[in-house]
N, C-alpha and C positions, 0 to 999 in steps of 0.2 A: 290806896297805897299800892305801889308796884312791888311785888315780892318775887324774887328769883329763888326758886327751890333747887338747890344743888343736890345731886345724889351720886350717880356714877358718871359725872361730867365735871370733874374737879380740876378746872383750868379757867383761865380768862381769855386765852387765844381761841379764835374761831368759835366763840360761844354766843350764838345768836340770841338766846333768851336774855342774857346779860346786856348785850348790845341794844336790843329793842327796848328793854325796860329802862335803861339809862337814857335813851332817847326820849322816852315818855315823861321823865321827870325824876322825882326822888325814888330811890331804890333801897329796898331792905333785902340784902343778900342773906339767905338762911340755909343752914344745913341741919337737918333733923336726924338725930340718932333714934330711929324707930325700933323699939325693942323687938317687935315681931320680925323685923328684917334680920336681926342678929340672933334671935333665939329659936325661931321656927324654920330656919334654913340651914344649909351646911356651912354658912359663913363662920369663920373662926377667928381666933385672936390674931393670927398673922394677917388676915384681911383687915381687921380693925386697925392694927398697927400701921399698915400701908395707907389706909384711909386717913388716919390722924396725921401722918407725915405729909400726905397730900393736902390736907386742910390747912396745916401750918403754912405751907408755901402759898396756897390760894389766899389765905388771909393777908399775907405780906403783899401779894400782888394787888389785892383790892385796896389795901391801905395806901399803896403807891399811887392810886388813882383818887385818893381823898376819901375813900369809903371804909367800911368795916364789915367783916364777916361775923354774923351772929349764929350762935349755936343753940340748940334746944334738945332736950332728951324727953321723949314721950311718943306715944302713938301719933301718927301724922294728923288724924282727924281732930282730936282735941287740941293739938297745937294750932291747926288752922282756925279752929273755932275761937281760940283765945286771940289770935291775930285779928279776926273779924270783929270781936268785941272791942279791941283797941282802936281800930281804924274805921269801923262802920261799913266800909266797902273796900274790897281788895281785888287786885288783878294779879293772877298767878302766871308766872313765866317759867317754863321748864322745857326740857327735851322730851320728845315723845317716847324715847326708849328708857326713861327713868324706871328704876325697879319699883318705885312707889306710884307709878303713873295711874294704875287702875284705881287705887284708893283716892288719889287726888282728883281724878276725873269724876268719880262718883260723888265725892264731897262737894265739888264745885257745882255740879248739876243740882244736887239737893238743896244747896244754899244759895243758888242763883248768883254765883260769883263768876267773873270772867276768867277763863283759862286759855292761855296762849301757849301752844306747844309747837316745837320746831324740830326739824330733821326730816329725812326722807320718809314718805309714806309708802312702805313696801309690803305690808301685810296683805295677804290674799292677792298679790300681783304675781303673775307667772309669765314664763317664757320671754319673748322679745320685749314685752311691755315692762317686765321687771328690769331687764338689762338696760333698756333705754332710760328708765326712770333713775336707776342707780347711777349710770354713767353721767346723766345730766346733773345729778346732785354732786357727784365727786368733782365735776369740772366747774361748778359754780364758784364765783369769787368767795373767798373766806370772809366770815363776819369780822368787822373791824373791832379792835379792842377800844372800849370807850375812853375818851380823853379824860373824863372825870366821872366819878361815881358819887353822887350826893345822897347821903343817908338822912332819914328824918331825925329831927331833934328828939322826938318822942318815940321811945321803944318800950315795949312791955317788960316787966321785971323778970319774967321767967326766961327771957333770952339772956345769954351770957357770951362773953368773948374770951374768957380765961380758959385756955386749953388744959390747964392743970385739972380741971373738973372732969375731963375725959379719962384721966389716968385711973380714976376710981371705978370706971365703968367696966364691969366684968363680962367677958365674952369667953365661951368655951374654947378649949384648945390652948396651945402654947405659941408664944411669939418665936420668931426666928432671928438669928444674929447675922446670918450670911446670905440673906436674900436681897433682892433689889429693894431700894428705897423709893417710896412714893414721892410724887411731885412733878409739876409741869417741866421744870428745868431739867430734871433727870431724864424725863421722857424725850425732850428735845435733844439732849446730849447723846442719848442712846441712838436716836434716829440719825443724827449727824455722823456719829462714828461708824454706823452701818453703811451709810452712803459714801463716806470718805474712803472706805476700803474693806471693811469687814465682809461686805457682800460678795467679794471676789470668788470665794469658795462656797457660796451659799448652797448650791445643789450638791456638790461633791461631798460636803461634810454633814448634810442634814440628818443622816442616819447614825453618825458616829457620836457616841456619848459625850466625850470631852470636846472635840473640835467643834461640834454643833453649838456648844454653849458660847462660843466666840463668833462664829460666822453666821449664825441665825440672827434675825433682827433683834430678838429679846424685847420686843415691843408689846407682847401679848398682855402682860399685866397692866401696862400703861394705857392700852386701848380699853381693856375691861373696865378700868376705873375712871376713864375719861381724862387722864392727865394729858392726853393728846388726842385730837380728833382724827378719825379715819380719813376725812377729807384732806387734812394737813399731810398725813403720811402719804396718801395717794399722790397729791400734787407735787410734793417735794421729790418723791421717788420718780415720778414720771418726768419731771424736769431733769433729774440726773440721767435717766435713761436716754432722753433725747440728746443729751450732751455727750454721751459715751461714744468713743471712737471704735472701741473693740467690740466685735459682734458677740464675743463670749460674755462680756460685761452686760450687754443688753439682754442676753438670754437669762442671766442670773436675776436681773431686776424684773424682767417680765414674769418669771416664775413666782417671785415674791408677790407681785401685784395680783396674780391670779389667785393666790392663796388668801390675800387680803380681801378680795371681793367675794371669794367663796365663804369666808367667815361672816361677812355682812349678810350674805344670802341665807345662811343657816340661822342667824340671829332673827331673821324676819319670818321664819317658818313656825307654824304651830306644831309643837311636838305632841304626838299622841302616845300616852304612856300605857302601852299594853305589851304583853309578852306572847309570842307565838305559842300556841298550845303544845305543839310537838317539842319545842325547846323546853317548856316547863316540865314535860314528862320525864326528861332524863336528869333533871337536877336532883342531886342527892340531899340528904338531911344536912342541916347547917352544922359546921364544925368550927366552934368558936376558937379552939386552940390553933387550928390551921390559919384562921383569919387573923388572929393576933400576931402569930409568927410572921405571916405575910406582911402585915401592916408595919411591924417593927423591924423588918429586914432580917429575919431569923429563920428563913425557910430551909437553909442549908444548900441553896442553889445560888451560887455566887452572883450571876448577873442580875437575878431578881432582887437579891438582898442589897447589892450595890445601888441599884436603881431606887429602891424604896428608902434606903438611908440617905441618898442624895436628895430625894424629894423632901424628906423630913427636914433636912438641914437647910436647903436652899429654896424650896417652894417651886422648883422647876425641873422638868426633864423633857427631853425631846420626844417627838411623836413615836419613833420606833420603840423607845422604852415604855412609853405610855401604853402602846398597843400590846407589848409583851407582858407587862405585869397584869394588865386587865385580862388578857386572854388566859394567862396561867391560872388565875383563881376562878374565873367564870367558865372557861371552856375546857381546861385540862383537869382541874379539880372539880368541875361541874357544880360550883356553888352559886347560889342566887346572887344576882348582880346588884340588887337594890342597896344592900348595906355597904357593899364595897364602893358603889357609886358615891354615896354620901361621904364615906371616909376619904376617898380621893379628892372630892370637891373641897373638903376642909383643908387639904394639904396644898392643892394647886393655888399659888398666889394669883394666877390669871383665871381663876374660876369664873366662867361666864355660863350661866345656867343652860341656855339654848345650845351652845356649842358642846358643852360637857355632856348633856343628855343625848344629843345626837351621836356623839362619839361613843359613849358607853353602849347605846343601843346597837350601833354598827359593829362594835367589837364583840359584844356578848350574844350576837345571833338573834336579836330582836328585830333587826332590820337587815335583810340580806343574808348572805352566807355566813355561818358561824365559823370563824377562822381559828384553828388551833395552831399555836406557835410552840415549837420545840425550843425551850429556853437555852439548852446546852448548845444546840446547833446554831441558833441565831446569836447567842452570846459570842461564839467564836467568830461569827461574821462581823458583828458590831465592834467587838473589843478583842481582836486577835491576840494581842500581847498582854492582855489583862491590866493595862494601865488604869482604866476606870475602876475595875474591881479592886485593885490594890489601894487606890486612893480612899475608897469608902469602907473597905473591909481590912483593917490593919492586921487582923489575925492571919490573913493570907499574904501579907506583904513580901515575905521571903520565900513563898512557894514557887518552885520551878514552873516555867511557862507551860510545860506539858500537862500539868495537873491543875492549872488555875481555874479551868471551867468545870472540872470534875474532881475536886479535892478529896472526895471519899475514896478515890483510887490510890491516893498517895500512901505509901507504906506506913508512914508515921502520922496518919491522919488524926488520931485521937490525942496527939500531943500539940496540935495546932490551937486548941481552944475554940474551934469553930463548930457550929451546929451540924449534926448529921441531917441529911435531907428528910423532909417530912413525908415524902413519898419516893418510891422508885420512879424516877423521871420517865424512863423509857416505857415502863409498864403503864403509867398513868396516861402518857401521851397516846400510846397504842389503844388503850381502853376508850379514851375520849373519841378518837378517830372512828372506832367501830360504832360507837353510839351515834355519832353524827351521820355516819354512812347509813345506819339503819333508818334514820329520819329521811334521808334523801332517797331511799329505796322504796318508799311508800307509794310511789307511782303518781305523786301529785304533779300537776303541770308546773312549769317554772313560773315563778312570780315575777310579774312585770315590775321593773324598777320605778320607784316614785321619783318625781321631779327633784333634782338636787342630789340624788343618790349616786354614789360611785362604789366600786368594789372596795376601795380603801381611801377615804378622804382624809388628807392631812391638813390640820389647822396650825401646824408648827410654823408660825410666821417669824 
């Protein structure tokens, strides 16, 4: 039996495992809710909500081709064992970047079943070879959607097709009402609207909190969960770029493509989880109150709080805000980055483990220079008139512009109903800078950059 294992590739377009399996004969399309994937990782209820929305649309797409999408709840290995008991022999089709790939590969080898995996083989490939292999893959013709998907008449009882059963599956965290909805059609619509005109101010607005939510591609969550293939995004964008008459439009789209390929590159890298000894030395004892106030958007520092509240509400914020809120707690307050990393991962709808880990390491000083960001100064640069702050902090909605970034200076501050700052921002910023300078003055030679590293790499596509 040919079994297509869906995971973070929830679409039917440019889906080579599905195309190849359908060409081989009857197909059993399966999505497995693996408890360890949802309980032992930072994935949260908002991610599960997005996945269920995506699965609903995927199911309709498969039904439109005469097939059915089957669901299972359980660890992937016992699920595969039950399928093998039912069919005696199975061929597994999947993408090689599936989050369950290691388990599936090990099980297939132990049980002597065939595994067919697809996608670019980029691990441990470097330099020109990497670029050549990636470019070759991105320019290959996209896999055709099967004309028909024939499912077997015999299916095991533990598989189900009723999505209502997923409503009772409990995942930590809370759902969101104002975030992006999952699904292949939503992904395609988002790409189309970007290429139809939203890209025009892509570079100019990428650091601005509110404008960037419109002019950035907003494809990151759809790419993370495979509602759209990177190859599809690349080819459609390149086609648009080639058709552009204005040089400025070409520059905008070229910048977007460079970030898209940088994201693929980071996803192919093996992340080494270690913290530089000198950085560990300056971390202070954990302060749970500070952490919770930061997480809930109650630090008393407007741009930090607005960013965290917007993230909680929508599941997204741009790269500049991500860098600032991470730097504030990890580098200004000098708190350990591991707990904050897991908390942020649970909030980002576009959480991609490799990208997230690389980004956190970069911002928290585990990889390259530890960057300290003054939230008041940067807040004024990113949101000069306080429009973003007022949207997410209603307590400050009527505050005059001159006080919007430092409300504690307002004469009637205590009548606003807004939190006092958890620290003196200027003193904390100065103290952190002194501590980091002390590290730099130890006389150690400059560390050579690793491949793929930049001073500040943005994945905000």
